[in-house]
C-alpha positions as semicolon CSV with decimal commas, in nm:
position;residue;x (nm);y (nm);z (nm)
1;M;-0,881;10,533;2,639
2;R;-1,170;10,313;2,572
3;L;-1,436;10,388;2,300
4;S;-1,806;10,264;2,308
5;R;-1,881;9,985;2,078
6;P;-2,058;10,177;1,815
7;V;-1,784;10,431;1,785
8;Y;-1,528;10,168;1,778
9;E;-1,710;9,974;1,486
10;S;-1,776;10,290;1,280
11;L;-1,411;10,436;1,288
12;P;-1,288;10,233;0,981
13;Y;-1,584;10,356;0,781
14;A;-1,536;10,700;0,890
15;Y;-1,159;10,689;0,784
16;M;-1,268;10,559;0,446
17;G;-1,541;10,808;0,401
18;L;-1,286;11,084;0,484
19;G;-1,038;10,946;0,260
20;V;-1,304;10,935;-0,030
21;G;-1,404;11,281;0,050
22;A;-1,051;11,409;0,042
23;L;-0,992;11,242;-0,290
24;V;-1,302;11,399;-0,438
25;F;-1,226;11,749;-0,287
26;S;-0,869;11,736;-0,439
27;F;-1,018;11,701;-0,801
28;H;-1,240;11,985;-0,743
29;W;-0,978;12,224;-0,578
30;R;-0,696;12,241;-0,830
31;Q;-0,428;12,424;-0,627
32;P;-0,100;12,231;-0,701
33;P;0,044;12,182;-0,353
34;W;-0,286;12,138;-0,174
35;S;-0,436;11,896;-0,433
36;G;-0,146;11,651;-0,393
37;A;-0,146;11,669;-0,026
38;L;-0,515;11,594;-0,025
39;V;-0,458;11,294;-0,264
40;A;-0,191;11,167;-0,031
41;A;-0,403;11,209;0,275
42;G;-0,706;11,052;0,106
43;L;-0,525;10,751;-0,006
44;L;-0,367;10,700;0,339
45;L;-0,718;10,727;0,512
46;L;-0,882;10,499;0,266
47;V;-0,611;10,220;0,275
48;G;-0,595;10,267;0,665
49;G;-0,961;10,211;0,699
50;L;-0,956;9,898;0,456
51;V;-0,671;9,754;0,658
52;L;-0,867;9,810;0,991
53;V;-1,172;9,640;0,840
54;L;-0,993;9,337;0,693
55;K;-0,782;9,288;1,021
56;R;-1,080;9,309;1,245
57;R;-1,255;9,054;1,003
58;D;-0,968;8,817;1,000
59;Y;-0,948;8,833;1,382
60;R;-1,308;8,746;1,432
61;I;-1,291;8,470;1,188
62;Q;-0,998;8,313;1,367
63;K;-1,173;8,373;1,713
64;R;-1,491;8,199;1,593
65;R;-1,284;7,908;1,438
66;Y;-1,084;7,836;1,733
67;G;-1,326;7,923;2,001
68;H;-1,118;8,131;2,239
69;D;-0,930;8,454;2,263
70;L;-0,635;8,470;2,046
71;D;-0,445;8,702;2,281
72;D;-0,427;8,431;2,561
73;E;-0,104;8,234;2,574
74;D;-0,231;7,964;2,806
């Protein structure tokens, strides 16, 4: 499945936004089992989005530095 470029570029930020939203909502909704689950899901989404942003940035820096696609084994 291939996503359009604007959707692909915005996914990490959507994940981080959902993560922050889940964390904020967990503080407002104090039901013991659900609050903990929201905190865990929020942290996973937030960290996952940050990892995607940083991995993409590092890949683009390496690609710009070496001037070719890093996936090619030629």
